[in-house]
KOLDOPA-375308 format. One record per atom (N, C-alpha, C): x, y, z. Coordinates in steps of 0.2 Angstrom, whole numbers, plus 5000, padded with zeros to 4 digits. Each point is the difference from the previous one (the first is absolute). Example, Ala and Ser with C-alpha at 12.3 -4.5 7.8 and 13.67 -1.06 7.14 Angstrom:
2
506649725039
499650065000
500450065000
499850054996
500450065001
499650055003
***
This chain:
93
490749575068
500750024999
500050084998
500550035003
500150074998
500350014993
499750044996
500350024994
500750045001
500450004995
500650035000
500050085001
499550034996
499950075001
499850025007
499549965003
499850015006
500649995006
500449954999
500649995004
500450065000
500150034994
500550055000
499750075003
499350014999
499750055003
500049995008
499949955002
500049985008
500750015003
500549984996
500650015002
500250075000
499850044996
500150075000
499750035006
499449985001
499650025006
500449985007
500349945000
500449995005
500650045001
500350024995
500550055000
499850075003
499450024998
499850065002
499850005008
499749945002
499949995007
500750005004
500549964997
500650005003
500450075001
499950044995
500350075000
499650045006
499549985002
499650045005
500249985007
500449955000
500249975007
500850015000
500250055003
500750025000
500549945003
499749975005
500549955003
500049944995
499549984997
500049944996
500450024993
499950074998
500350024994
500850005001
500250025006
500750005002
500349935000
499649965003
500249935000
500149974993
499550014996
500049984993
500650024996
500150075001
500650034996
500649975003
500149985006
500649975003
500149934997
499549975000
500049934997
500149994993
499850054996
500050004993
500650044998
500350045004
500650044998
499750064996
499450014999
499750054996
500050075004
499850054996
499950075002
499350024998
499850065003
499450034998
500050014993
500550034997
500050014993
499949934996
500349955002
499949934997
499349985000
499650025005
499349985001
499650044995
500250064999
499650044995
500249984993
500649984999
500249984993
499749944998
500049955005
499849934998
499349985002
499650055002
499349995002
499649964995
500150014994
499649964995
500449944997
500649985003
500349944998
499749945004
499749964996
499749945003
500549965004
500649994998
500549965004
500250045007
500050075000
500150035006
499349995004
499550004997
499449995004
500049945003
500349944997
500049945003
500450005007
500550045000
500450015006
499650035005
499650054998
499550035005
499649955003
499749964996
499549955003
500449955004
500649984998
500449955004
500150035007
500250065000
500150045006
499350005005
499550014997
499350005003
499949935003
500349954997
499949935003
500549985005
500550045002
500549985004
499849985007
499550035003
499749985006
499250005000
499749965004
499350005000
499750075002
500350045004
499850065002
499950054994
500650004997
500050044993
499549984995
500049934999
499549984995
499350015002
499850005006
499350015002
499950075000
500450055002
499950074999
499950024993
500549974996
500050024992
499349974997
499849945002
499449984997
499450045002
500050025006
499450045003
500050074996
500650024999
500050074996
499849994993
500249954997
499849984993
499349974999
499749995006
499349975000
500049934996
500549965002
500049934997
500249955006
499949944998
500149955005
500849995000
500349995006
500749995001
500349954995
499749954999
500249954995
500150024993
499650054998
500050034993
500750044999
500350015005
500750044999
500549944997
499949945001
500449954997
499849994993
499350004998
499850004994
500250064995
500150065003
500250064997
500749994998
500449975005
500849994999
500149954994
499649955000
500049954995
499950034992
499550045000
499950034994
500550064997
500450025004
500550054999
500649974996
500250044995
500649974996
500649995005
500449954999
500649985004
499849955006
499349995001
499849965005
500149924998
500149994994
500249934998
500649985003
500450045002
500749985003
499950015007
499450015003
499950015007
500149935003
500450005006
500149935003
499650015007
499449955000
499650005006
500349965006
500649985000
500349965005
500450055005
***
């Protein structure tokens, strides 16, 4: 099981990865209603990072690309999500 601090670190890495892909970043910002300024201001907010990981799990393609960039197994993205604050209200259905 992934520890909380590792989950937060990997979620931050996912945000960095996302920020390097303009198409995905634009889609993330449209879906979240956020701006580039929001990303910089909230990058250390574990709940915001939860939204980043949720986005990375929206499609198999994104999840696989993100997992590869983070050097983790794709299923570890779900473990990361579970360890982040706010995930206790996450609905898997």
